[in-house]
N, CA, C and O atoms as a GROMACS GRO file, in nm:
protein
  544
    1MET      N    1  -1.320   1.830  10.223
    1MET     CA    2  -1.229   1.943  10.206
    1MET      C    3  -1.266   2.018  10.078
    1MET      O    4  -1.286   1.957   9.973
    2LYS      N    5  -1.276   2.149  10.088
    2LYS     CA    6  -1.310   2.233   9.973
    2LYS      C    7  -1.190   2.245   9.879
    2LYS      O    8  -1.078   2.274   9.923
    3THR      N    9  -1.215   2.222   9.750
    3THR     CA   10  -1.107   2.237   9.653
    3THR      C   11  -1.088   2.383   9.619
    3THR      O   12  -1.183   2.462   9.627
    4ALA      N   13  -0.969   2.418   9.582
    4ALA     CA   14  -0.938   2.556   9.546
    4ALA      C   15  -1.012   2.594   9.418
    4ALA      O   16  -1.034   2.511   9.330
    5SER      N   17  -1.048   2.722   9.410
    5SER     CA   18  -1.117   2.773   9.293
    5SER      C   19  -1.025   2.861   9.210
    5SER      O   20  -0.935   2.927   9.262
    6SER      N   21  -1.051   2.860   9.081
    6SER     CA   22  -0.985   2.952   8.989
    6SER      C   23  -1.092   3.018   8.904
    6SER      O   24  -1.190   2.954   8.866
    7VAL      N   25  -1.072   3.145   8.876
    7VAL     CA   26  -1.164   3.220   8.790
    7VAL      C   27  -1.091   3.251   8.660
    7VAL      O   28  -0.982   3.309   8.659
    8LEU      N   29  -1.153   3.212   8.551
    8LEU     CA   30  -1.095   3.234   8.418
    8LEU      C   31  -1.136   3.370   8.364
    8LEU      O   32  -1.254   3.406   8.365
    9ASP      N   33  -1.039   3.444   8.318
    9ASP     CA   34  -1.066   3.563   8.239
    9ASP      C   35  -1.096   3.515   8.097
    9ASP      O   36  -1.060   3.403   8.060
   10ALA      N   37  -1.162   3.599   8.018
   10ALA     CA   38  -1.192   3.564   7.879
   10ALA      C   39  -1.065   3.528   7.804
   10ALA      O   40  -1.066   3.436   7.721
   11SER      N   41  -0.955   3.597   7.830
   11SER     CA   42  -0.831   3.571   7.758
   11SER      C   43  -0.781   3.428   7.781
   11SER      O   44  -0.723   3.368   7.691
   12ALA      N   45  -0.803   3.375   7.900
   12ALA     CA   46  -0.759   3.238   7.931
   12ALA      C   47  -0.838   3.136   7.849
   12ALA      O   48  -0.780   3.044   7.792
   13LEU      N   49  -0.969   3.154   7.843
   13LEU     CA   50  -1.052   3.061   7.766
   13LEU      C   51  -1.025   3.077   7.617
   13LEU      O   52  -1.026   2.979   7.543
   14LEU      N   53  -1.002   3.200   7.572
   14LEU     CA   54  -0.970   3.222   7.430
   14LEU      C   55  -0.835   3.162   7.394
   14LEU      O   56  -0.818   3.111   7.283
   15ALA      N   57  -0.738   3.166   7.485
   15ALA     CA   58  -0.607   3.104   7.458
   15ALA      C   59  -0.626   2.955   7.434
   15ALA      O   60  -0.561   2.897   7.347
   16TYR      N   61  -0.714   2.893   7.511
   16TYR     CA   62  -0.743   2.751   7.493
   16TYR      C   63  -0.814   2.728   7.360
   16TYR      O   64  -0.773   2.642   7.281
   17LEU      N   65  -0.919   2.802   7.334
   17LEU     CA   66  -0.999   2.782   7.214
   17LEU      C   67  -0.922   2.808   7.086
   17LEU      O   68  -0.940   2.739   6.986
   18LYS      N   69  -0.836   2.909   7.089
   18LYS     CA   70  -0.761   2.949   6.970
   18LYS      C   71  -0.621   2.886   6.962
   18LYS      O   72  -0.546   2.908   6.868
   19ARG      N   73  -0.589   2.806   7.066
   19ARG     CA   74  -0.458   2.740   7.074
   19ARG      C   75  -0.344   2.842   7.064
   19ARG      O   76  -0.247   2.823   6.990
   20GLU      N   77  -0.360   2.947   7.139
   20GLU     CA   78  -0.260   3.054   7.144
   20GLU      C   79  -0.168   3.032   7.264
   20GLU      O   80  -0.177   2.931   7.334
   21GLN      N   81  -0.078   3.129   7.285
   21GLN     CA   82   0.011   3.122   7.400
   21GLN      C   83  -0.072   3.102   7.526
   21GLN      O   84  -0.170   3.173   7.550
   22GLY      N   85  -0.034   3.006   7.606
   22GLY     CA   86  -0.109   2.971   7.726
   22GLY      C   87  -0.198   2.850   7.707
   22GLY      O   88  -0.257   2.801   7.803
   23TYR      N   89  -0.208   2.800   7.584
   23TYR     CA   90  -0.294   2.685   7.553
   23TYR      C   91  -0.256   2.563   7.638
   23TYR      O   92  -0.343   2.500   7.698
   24LYS      N   93  -0.128   2.530   7.642
   24LYS     CA   94  -0.086   2.410   7.717
   24LYS      C   95  -0.114   2.425   7.866
   24LYS      O   96  -0.152   2.328   7.932
   25SER      N   97  -0.094   2.545   7.919
   25SER     CA   98  -0.127   2.569   8.061
   25SER      C   99  -0.276   2.551   8.085
   25SER      O  100  -0.317   2.494   8.186
   26MET      N  101  -0.357   2.600   7.992
   26MET     CA  102  -0.502   2.586   8.006
   26MET      C  103  -0.543   2.439   7.998
   26MET      O  104  -0.633   2.396   8.070
   27LEU      N  105  -0.478   2.363   7.911
   27LEU     CA  106  -0.507   2.219   7.903
   27LEU      C  107  -0.483   2.154   8.039
   27LEU      O  108  -0.564   2.074   8.085
   28ALA      N  109  -0.372   2.188   8.103
   28ALA     CA  110  -0.340   2.132   8.234
   28ALA      C  111  -0.443   2.174   8.339
   28ALA      O  112  -0.484   2.093   8.422
   29ILE      N  113  -0.483   2.300   8.336
   29ILE     CA  114  -0.583   2.351   8.431
   29ILE      C  115  -0.718   2.280   8.410
   29ILE      O  116  -0.782   2.240   8.507
   30LEU      N  117  -0.759   2.265   8.285
   30LEU     CA  118  -0.885   2.197   8.254
   30LEU      C  119  -0.879   2.050   8.293
   30LEU      O  120  -0.976   1.994   8.345
   31SER      N  121  -0.765   1.987   8.269
   31SER     CA  122  -0.748   1.846   8.304
   31SER      C  123  -0.756   1.828   8.457
   31SER      O  124  -0.820   1.735   8.505
   32ALA      N  125  -0.691   1.916   8.530
   32ALA     CA  126  -0.694   1.908   8.677
   32ALA      C  127  -0.837   1.927   8.728
   32ALA      O  128  -0.881   1.856   8.818
   33ALA      N  129  -0.909   2.022   8.672
   33ALA     CA  130  -1.048   2.046   8.713
   33ALA      C  131  -1.136   1.925   8.681
   33ALA      O  132  -1.224   1.889   8.759
   34SER      N  133  -1.113   1.863   8.566
   34SER     CA  134  -1.188   1.743   8.528
   34SER      C  135  -1.163   1.629   8.626
   34SER      O  136  -1.252   1.547   8.651
   35ALA      N  137  -1.043   1.625   8.682
   35ALA     CA  138  -1.006   1.522   8.778
   35ALA      C  139  -1.049   1.557   8.921
   35ALA      O  140  -1.018   1.484   9.015
   36GLY      N  141  -1.119   1.669   8.936
   36GLY     CA  142  -1.166   1.709   9.068
   36GLY      C  143  -1.063   1.784   9.150
   36GLY      O  144  -1.080   1.800   9.271
   37GLU      N  145  -0.956   1.828   9.086
   37GLU     CA  146  -0.849   1.899   9.156
   37GLU      C  147  -0.866   2.051   9.144
   37GLU      O  148  -0.778   2.120   9.094
   38GLY      N  149  -0.977   2.100   9.188
   38GLY     CA  150  -1.004   2.243   9.180
   38GLY      C  151  -1.131   2.270   9.103
   38GLY      O  152  -1.179   2.188   9.026
   39ARG      N  153  -1.183   2.386   9.127
   39ARG     CA  154  -1.308   2.430   9.066
   39ARG      C  155  -1.277   2.546   8.973
   39ARG      O  156  -1.207   2.640   9.012
   40LEU      N  157  -1.327   2.542   8.850
   40LEU     CA  158  -1.309   2.650   8.754
   40LEU      C  159  -1.438   2.725   8.736
   40LEU      O  160  -1.544   2.666   8.719
   41LEU      N  161  -1.426   2.857   8.739
   41LEU     CA  162  -1.541   2.945   8.718
   41LEU      C  163  -1.510   3.044   8.608
   41LEU      O  164  -1.394   3.077   8.583
   42ILE      N  165  -1.615   3.090   8.542
   42ILE     CA  166  -1.603   3.205   8.454
   42ILE      C  167  -1.726   3.291   8.478
   42ILE      O  168  -1.839   3.241   8.480
   43ASN      N  169  -1.705   3.419   8.494
   43ASN     CA  170  -1.816   3.510   8.513
   43ASN      C  171  -1.893   3.521   8.381
   43ASN      O  172  -1.832   3.519   8.274
   44GLU      N  173  -2.025   3.532   8.388
   44GLU     CA  174  -2.105   3.537   8.267
   44GLU      C  175  -2.067   3.656   8.178
   44GLU      O  176  -2.087   3.650   8.057
   45MET      N  177  -2.015   3.763   8.236
   45MET     CA  178  -1.969   3.877   8.153
   45MET      C  179  -1.848   3.836   8.070
   45MET      O  180  -1.839   3.873   7.953
   46ASN      N  181  -1.756   3.760   8.128
   46ASN     CA  182  -1.640   3.711   8.052
   46ASN      C  183  -1.683   3.610   7.947
   46ASN      O  184  -1.627   3.607   7.837
   47LEU      N  185  -1.781   3.530   7.979
   47LEU     CA  186  -1.835   3.436   7.882
   47LEU      C  187  -1.893   3.512   7.762
   47LEU      O  188  -1.875   3.472   7.647
   48GLY      N  189  -1.962   3.621   7.790
   48GLY     CA  190  -2.014   3.705   7.682
   48GLY      C  191  -1.902   3.763   7.597
   48GLY      O  192  -1.916   3.778   7.476
   49GLU      N  193  -1.790   3.796   7.661
   49GLU     CA  194  -1.676   3.848   7.587
   49GLU      C  195  -1.616   3.740   7.495
   49GLU      O  196  -1.579   3.770   7.381
   50VAL      N  197  -1.607   3.617   7.543
   50VAL     CA  198  -1.558   3.507   7.460
   50VAL      C  199  -1.652   3.488   7.339
   50VAL      O  200  -1.606   3.470   7.227
   51TYR      N  201  -1.782   3.492   7.365
   51TYR     CA  202  -1.881   3.478   7.258
   51TYR      C  203  -1.864   3.590   7.155
   51TYR      O  204  -1.858   3.564   7.034
   52TYR      N  205  -1.856   3.714   7.202
   52TYR     CA  206  -1.843   3.829   7.115
   52TYR      C  207  -1.716   3.822   7.028
   52TYR      O  208  -1.722   3.845   6.907
   53ILE      N  209  -1.604   3.789   7.090
   53ILE     CA  210  -1.478   3.783   7.016
   53ILE      C  211  -1.480   3.670   6.913
   53ILE      O  212  -1.431   3.686   6.802
   54THR      N  213  -1.538   3.556   6.950
   54THR     CA  214  -1.550   3.445   6.856
   54THR      C  215  -1.640   3.483   6.740
   54THR      O  216  -1.608   3.454   6.624
   55ALA      N  217  -1.752   3.548   6.769
   55ALA     CA  218  -1.843   3.591   6.662
   55ALA      C  219  -1.775   3.692   6.570
   55ALA      O  220  -1.791   3.686   6.448
   56ARG      N  221  -1.700   3.785   6.629
   56ARG     CA  222  -1.632   3.889   6.550
   56ARG      C  223  -1.520   3.831   6.465
   56ARG      O  224  -1.506   3.866   6.348
   57GLU      N  225  -1.440   3.742   6.523
   57GLU     CA  226  -1.323   3.690   6.454
   57GLU      C  227  -1.352   3.570   6.363
   57GLU      O  228  -1.281   3.548   6.265
   58VAL      N  229  -1.455   3.493   6.396
   58VAL     CA  230  -1.487   3.374   6.317
   58VAL      C  231  -1.626   3.389   6.257
   58VAL      O  232  -1.640   3.419   6.138
   59SER      N  233  -1.729   3.368   6.339
   59SER     CA  234  -1.867   3.383   6.294
   59SER      C  235  -1.960   3.366   6.413
   59SER      O  236  -1.921   3.313   6.517
   60THR      N  237  -2.082   3.411   6.397
   60THR     CA  238  -2.182   3.392   6.501
   60THR      C  239  -2.210   3.242   6.517
   60THR      O  240  -2.234   3.195   6.629
   61ALA      N  241  -2.208   3.168   6.406
   61ALA     CA  242  -2.230   3.023   6.413
   61ALA      C  243  -2.122   2.955   6.499
   61ALA      O  244  -2.152   2.866   6.577
   62ALA      N  245  -1.997   2.998   6.483
   62ALA     CA  246  -1.888   2.941   6.563
   62ALA      C  247  -1.906   2.978   6.711
   62ALA      O  248  -1.881   2.895   6.799
   63ALA      N  249  -1.949   3.100   6.738
   63ALA     CA  250  -1.972   3.143   6.876
   63ALA      C  251  -2.085   3.060   6.938
   63ALA      O  252  -2.077   3.021   7.054
   64ARG      N  253  -2.189   3.035   6.861
   64ARG     CA  254  -2.302   2.954   6.908
   64ARG      C  255  -2.258   2.809   6.934
   64ARG      O  256  -2.300   2.748   7.032
   65LEU      N  257  -2.173   2.756   6.845
   65LEU     CA  258  -2.120   2.622   6.862
   65LEU      C  259  -2.041   2.612   6.992
   65LEU      O  260  -2.054   2.515   7.067
   66PHE      N  261  -1.958   2.713   7.017
   66PHE     CA  262  -1.883   2.717   7.143
   66PHE      C  263  -1.977   2.712   7.262
   66PHE      O  264  -1.959   2.631   7.353
   67LEU      N  265  -2.079   2.798   7.261
   67LEU     CA  266  -2.170   2.809   7.374
   67LEU      C  267  -2.254   2.683   7.393
   67LEU      O  268  -2.274   2.638   7.506
   68ASP      N  269  -2.303   2.627   7.284
   68ASP     CA  270  -2.397   2.514   7.293
   68ASP      C  271  -2.330   2.378   7.304
   68ASP      O  272  -2.386   2.287   7.366
   69GLU      N  273  -2.212   2.361   7.244
   69GLU     CA  274  -2.152   2.228   7.237
   69GLU      C  275  -2.017   2.214   7.306
   69GLU      O  276  -1.990   2.112   7.368
   70ILE      N  277  -1.933   2.314   7.295
   70ILE     CA  278  -1.799   2.303   7.354
   70ILE      C  279  -1.801   2.334   7.503
   70ILE      O  280  -1.750   2.255   7.583
   71LEU      N  281  -1.858   2.447   7.540
   71LEU     CA  282  -1.859   2.488   7.682
   71LEU      C  283  -1.920   2.382   7.774
   71LEU      O  284  -1.864   2.357   7.881
   72PRO      N  285  -2.034   2.320   7.737
   72PRO     CA  286  -2.091   2.220   7.828
   72PRO      C  287  -2.000   2.099   7.853
   72PRO      O  288  -2.020   2.027   7.950
   73GLN      N  289  -1.901   2.077   7.768
   73GLN     CA  290  -1.809   1.964   7.785
   73GLN      C  291  -1.690   2.001   7.874
   73GLN      O  292  -1.613   1.913   7.914
   74LEU      N  293  -1.675   2.128   7.903
   74LEU     CA  294  -1.562   2.175   7.984
   74LEU      C  295  -1.600   2.180   8.132
   74LEU      O  296  -1.716   2.204   8.164
   75PRO      N  297  -1.505   2.157   8.221
   75PRO     CA  298  -1.533   2.158   8.364
   75PRO      C  299  -1.536   2.300   8.422
   75PRO      O  300  -1.464   2.333   8.517
   76ILE      N  301  -1.621   2.384   8.363
   76ILE     CA  302  -1.628   2.525   8.400
   76ILE      C  303  -1.769   2.557   8.447
   76ILE      O  304  -1.867   2.525   8.380
   77THR      N  305  -1.778   2.621   8.563
   77THR     CA  306  -1.905   2.667   8.616
   77THR      C  307  -1.921   2.815   8.583
   77THR      O  308  -1.827   2.893   8.597
   78ILE      N  309  -2.040   2.853   8.539
   78ILE     CA  310  -2.067   2.993   8.508
   78ILE      C  311  -2.113   3.064   8.634
   78ILE      O  312  -2.208   3.021   8.700
   79ALA      N  313  -2.043   3.171   8.668
   79ALA     CA  314  -2.081   3.254   8.784
   79ALA      C  315  -2.177   3.362   8.734
   79ALA      O  316  -2.139   3.448   8.654
   80HIS      N  317  -2.300   3.357   8.782
   80HIS     CA  318  -2.402   3.454   8.742
   80HIS      C  319  -2.398   3.575   8.836
   80HIS      O  320  -2.358   3.563   8.952
   81ASN      N  321  -2.439   3.688   8.786
   81ASN     CA  322  -2.428   3.813   8.861
   81ASN      C  323  -2.561   3.857   8.921
   81ASN      O  324  -2.667   3.847   8.858
   82THR      N  325  -2.553   3.906   9.043
   82THR     CA  326  -2.665   3.972   9.108
   82THR      C  327  -2.641   4.123   9.096
   82THR      O  328  -2.536   4.166   9.048
   83LEU      N  329  -2.736   4.201   9.139
   83LEU     CA  330  -2.716   4.347   9.140
   83LEU      C  331  -2.598   4.382   9.230
   83LEU      O  332  -2.521   4.472   9.197
   84ASP      N  333  -2.583   4.314   9.342
   84ASP     CA  334  -2.467   4.339   9.430
   84ASP      C  335  -2.336   4.315   9.357
   84ASP      O  336  -2.240   4.389   9.375
   85ASP      N  337  -2.331   4.209   9.273
   85ASP     CA  338  -2.210   4.180   9.196
   85ASP      C  339  -2.182   4.291   9.094
   85ASP      O  340  -2.067   4.329   9.074
   86VAL      N  341  -2.286   4.341   9.032
   86VAL     CA  342  -2.272   4.448   8.934
   86VAL      C  343  -2.216   4.574   9.001
   86VAL      O  344  -2.127   4.640   8.947
   87ILE      N  345  -2.267   4.606   9.119
   87ILE     CA  346  -2.218   4.722   9.194
   87ILE      C  347  -2.073   4.701   9.239
   87ILE      O  348  -1.991   4.792   9.231
   88LYS      N  349  -2.042   4.580   9.286
   88LYS     CA  350  -1.905   4.549   9.328
   88LYS      C  351  -1.809   4.566   9.210
   88LYS      O  352  -1.701   4.624   9.227
   89ALA      N  353  -1.845   4.518   9.092
   89ALA     CA  354  -1.762   4.533   8.974
   89ALA      C  355  -1.747   4.680   8.936
   89ALA      O  356  -1.639   4.723   8.896
   90ALA      N  357  -1.853   4.756   8.949
   90ALA     CA  358  -1.845   4.900   8.918
   90ALA      C  359  -1.750   4.970   9.015
   90ALA      O  360  -1.674   5.058   8.975
   91GLU      N  361  -1.755   4.932   9.142
   91GLU     CA  362  -1.664   4.991   9.242
   91GLU      C  363  -1.518   4.954   9.211
   91GLU      O  364  -1.428   5.037   9.224
   92ILE      N  365  -1.496   4.829   9.172
   92ILE     CA  366  -1.361   4.785   9.136
   92ILE      C  367  -1.313   4.862   9.014
   92ILE      O  368  -1.198   4.906   9.010
   93LYS      N  369  -1.398   4.878   8.914
   93LYS     CA  370  -1.362   4.953   8.792
   93LYS      C  371  -1.322   5.097   8.830
   93LYS      O  372  -1.222   5.148   8.781
   94ALA      N  373  -1.401   5.159   8.914
   94ALA     CA  374  -1.373   5.297   8.954
   94ALA      C  375  -1.242   5.307   9.032
   94ALA      O  376  -1.163   5.399   9.009
   95ARG      N  377  -1.220   5.214   9.124
   95ARG     CA  378  -1.102   5.219   9.209
   95ARG      C  379  -0.975   5.182   9.134
   95ARG      O  380  -0.872   5.246   9.151
   96LEU      N  381  -0.982   5.079   9.050
   96LEU     CA  382  -0.862   5.029   8.983
   96LEU      C  383  -0.848   5.077   8.839
   96LEU      O  384  -0.748   5.048   8.772
   97LYS      N  385  -0.948   5.151   8.792
   97LYS     CA  386  -0.945   5.207   8.656
   97LYS      C  387  -0.911   5.100   8.553
   97LYS      O  388  -0.812   5.110   8.480
   98MET      N  389  -0.997   4.999   8.549
   98MET     CA  390  -0.977   4.888   8.456
   98MET      C  391  -1.104   4.867   8.375
   98MET      O  392  -1.210   4.918   8.412
   99PRO      N  393  -1.094   4.792   8.264
   99PRO     CA  394  -1.215   4.763   8.186
   99PRO      C  395  -1.324   4.698   8.272
   99PRO      O  396  -1.294   4.617   8.360
  100TYR      N  397  -1.448   4.734   8.246
  100TYR     CA  398  -1.560   4.688   8.327
  100TYR      C  399  -1.571   4.536   8.328
  100TYR      O  400  -1.593   4.477   8.434
  101VAL      N  401  -1.557   4.471   8.212
  101VAL     CA  402  -1.566   4.326   8.208
  101VAL      C  403  -1.457   4.264   8.295
  101VAL      O  404  -1.483   4.166   8.365
  102ASP      N  405  -1.336   4.319   8.291
  102ASP     CA  406  -1.228   4.269   8.376
  102ASP      C  407  -1.261   4.286   8.524
  102ASP      O  408  -1.222   4.204   8.606
  103ALA      N  409  -1.332   4.392   8.557
  103ALA     CA  410  -1.371   4.415   8.696
  103ALA      C  411  -1.463   4.304   8.746
  103ALA      O  412  -1.460   4.271   8.865
  104PHE      N  413  -1.544   4.245   8.658
  104PHE     CA  414  -1.627   4.131   8.697
  104PHE      C  415  -1.540   4.010   8.730
  104PHE      O  416  -1.572   3.934   8.822
  105THR      N  417  -1.432   3.992   8.656
  105THR     CA  418  -1.340   3.881   8.684
  105THR      C  419  -1.280   3.899   8.823
  105THR      O  420  -1.276   3.805   8.903
  106VAL      N  421  -1.235   4.020   8.853
  106VAL     CA  422  -1.175   4.050   8.983
  106VAL      C  423  -1.280   4.031   9.093
  106VAL      O  424  -1.250   3.971   9.197
  107ALA      N  425  -1.401   4.081   9.072
  107ALA     CA  426  -1.506   4.067   9.172
  107ALA      C  427  -1.537   3.921   9.201
  107ALA      O  428  -1.557   3.883   9.317
  108THR      N  429  -1.540   3.839   9.097
  108THR     CA  430  -1.566   3.696   9.116
  108THR      C  431  -1.450   3.630   9.191
  108THR      O  432  -1.472   3.547   9.279
  109ALA      N  433  -1.328   3.668   9.158
  109ALA     CA  434  -1.211   3.614   9.228
  109ALA      C  435  -1.216   3.652   9.376
  109ALA      O  436  -1.187   3.569   9.462
  110PHE      N  437  -1.252   3.778   9.407
  110PHE     CA  438  -1.266   3.822   9.547
  110PHE      C  439  -1.372   3.736   9.617
  110PHE      O  440  -1.347   3.680   9.723
  111GLN      N  441  -1.488   3.728   9.556
  111GLN     CA  442  -1.602   3.659   9.616
  111GLN      C  443  -1.571   3.512   9.644
  111GLN      O  444  -1.611   3.458   9.747
  112GLU      N  445  -1.500   3.448   9.553
  112GLU     CA  446  -1.471   3.306   9.565
  112GLU      C  447  -1.337   3.278   9.634
  112GLU      O  448  -1.300   3.162   9.654
  113ASN      N  449  -1.265   3.385   9.670
  113ASN     CA  450  -1.130   3.370   9.724
  113ASN      C  451  -1.049   3.280   9.632
  113ASN      O  452  -0.986   3.183   9.675
  114ALA      N  453  -1.053   3.314   9.503
  114ALA     CA  454  -0.999   3.228   9.398
  114ALA      C  455  -0.879   3.291   9.327
  114ALA      O  456  -0.856   3.412   9.332
  115LEU      N  457  -0.806   3.205   9.263
  115LEU     CA  458  -0.696   3.244   9.177
  115LEU      C  459  -0.754   3.296   9.046
  115LEU      O  460  -0.845   3.235   8.991
  116LEU      N  461  -0.703   3.408   8.997
  116LEU     CA  462  -0.749   3.465   8.871
  116LEU      C  463  -0.654   3.417   8.761
  116LEU      O  464  -0.533   3.443   8.767
  117VAL      N  465  -0.707   3.349   8.660
  117VAL     CA  466  -0.626   3.292   8.552
  117VAL      C  467  -0.644   3.377   8.428
  117VAL      O  468  -0.756   3.398   8.380
  118THR      N  469  -0.531   3.427   8.375
  118THR     CA  470  -0.538   3.519   8.262
  118THR      C  471  -0.407   3.524   8.184
  118THR      O  472  -0.304   3.477   8.231
  119CYS      N  473  -0.414   3.582   8.066
  119CYS     CA  474  -0.292   3.621   7.994
  119CYS      C  475  -0.306   3.766   7.949
  119CYS      O  476  -0.232   3.812   7.862
  120ASP      N  477  -0.399   3.838   8.010
  120ASP     CA  478  -0.428   3.978   7.979
  120ASP      C  479  -0.349   4.069   8.074
  120ASP      O  480  -0.370   4.066   8.195
  121SER      N  481  -0.260   4.149   8.018
  121SER     CA  482  -0.173   4.235   8.100
  121SER      C  483  -0.250   4.342   8.178
  121SER      O  484  -0.194   4.402   8.270
  122ASP      N  485  -0.376   4.366   8.145
  122ASP     CA  486  -0.456   4.462   8.222
  122ASP      C  487  -0.467   4.422   8.369
  122ASP      O  488  -0.494   4.506   8.455
  123PHE      N  489  -0.447   4.294   8.397
  123PHE     CA  490  -0.460   4.246   8.534
  123PHE      C  491  -0.336   4.267   8.619
  123PHE      O  492  -0.336   4.234   8.737
  124LYS      N  493  -0.230   4.323   8.560
  124LYS     CA  494  -0.109   4.353   8.640
  124LYS      C  495  -0.143   4.448   8.754
  124LYS      O  496  -0.083   4.441   8.861
  125ARG      N  497  -0.239   4.536   8.731
  125ARG     CA  498  -0.275   4.634   8.833
  125ARG      C  499  -0.349   4.574   8.952
  125ARG      O  500  -0.370   4.643   9.052
  126VAL      N  501  -0.389   4.446   8.944
  126VAL     CA  502  -0.462   4.385   9.056
  126VAL      C  503  -0.383   4.278   9.130
  126VAL      O  504  -0.436   4.211   9.218
  127GLU      N  505  -0.256   4.263   9.095
  127GLU     CA  506  -0.175   4.157   9.158
  127GLU      C  507  -0.164   4.173   9.309
  127GLU      O  508  -0.140   4.074   9.379
  128LYS      N  509  -0.180   4.293   9.360
  128LYS     CA  510  -0.176   4.313   9.505
  128LYS      C  511  -0.313   4.289   9.569
  128LYS      O  512  -0.325   4.279   9.691
  129GLU      N  513  -0.415   4.280   9.485
  129GLU     CA  514  -0.553   4.261   9.533
  129GLU      C  515  -0.595   4.114   9.533
  129GLU      O  516  -0.660   4.068   9.626
  130VAL      N  517  -0.557   4.042   9.427
  130VAL     CA  518  -0.593   3.901   9.412
  130VAL      C  519  -0.471   3.825   9.359
  130VAL      O  520  -0.380   3.883   9.301
  131LYS      N  521  -0.472   3.694   9.382
  131LYS     CA  522  -0.365   3.611   9.327
  131LYS      C  523  -0.393   3.590   9.178
  131LYS      O  524  -0.504   3.557   9.138
  132VAL      N  525  -0.290   3.611   9.098
  132VAL     CA  526  -0.304   3.598   8.952
  132VAL      C  527  -0.212   3.487   8.903
  132VAL      O  528  -0.094   3.481   8.938
  133HIS      N  529  -0.267   3.399   8.822
  133HIS     CA  530  -0.188   3.297   8.753
  133HIS      C  531  -0.177   3.340   8.608
  133HIS      O  532  -0.277   3.345   8.536
  134TRP      N  533  -0.056   3.370   8.566
  134TRP     CA  534  -0.030   3.416   8.429
  134TRP      C  535  -0.008   3.298   8.338
  134TRP      O  536   0.083   3.218   8.361
  135LEU      N  537  -0.089   3.287   8.234
  135LEU     CA  538  -0.070   3.180   8.135
  135LEU      C  539   0.046   3.219   8.045
  135LEU      O  540   0.051   3.331   7.995
  136ARG      N  541   0.137   3.129   8.026
  136ARG     CA  542   0.254   3.153   7.941
  136ARG      C  543   0.262   3.048   7.835
  136ARG      O  544   0.354   3.050   7.753
   0.00000   0.00000   0.00000
């Protein structure tokens, strides 16, 4: 039986890393994924956003530490993009008038028929398009 998938927005992973609002929910989601109760994905564009924000707010060394040492320990699969994925995200951005990186999250959720996990209010506009789990 195929386990359900969830796609993490950058804000969800940042809530976990920074222990912000939604941290406890992310702990539960990560724990469930570690136990084989679902598959967690993050689009490589969102991963780049996590790296960028960590480098900007802390340091490039901290961002590198996250990428090289912390991320490999988490039960998260990186969704890589093809040209078709890039075009799909561009179409979503145009149609829903949302940030381009967020459009990659939506495109990945569509492709994987997955729950979109976020605490970013920009995703309110896609609640009729994909299932959204709001971290609180």
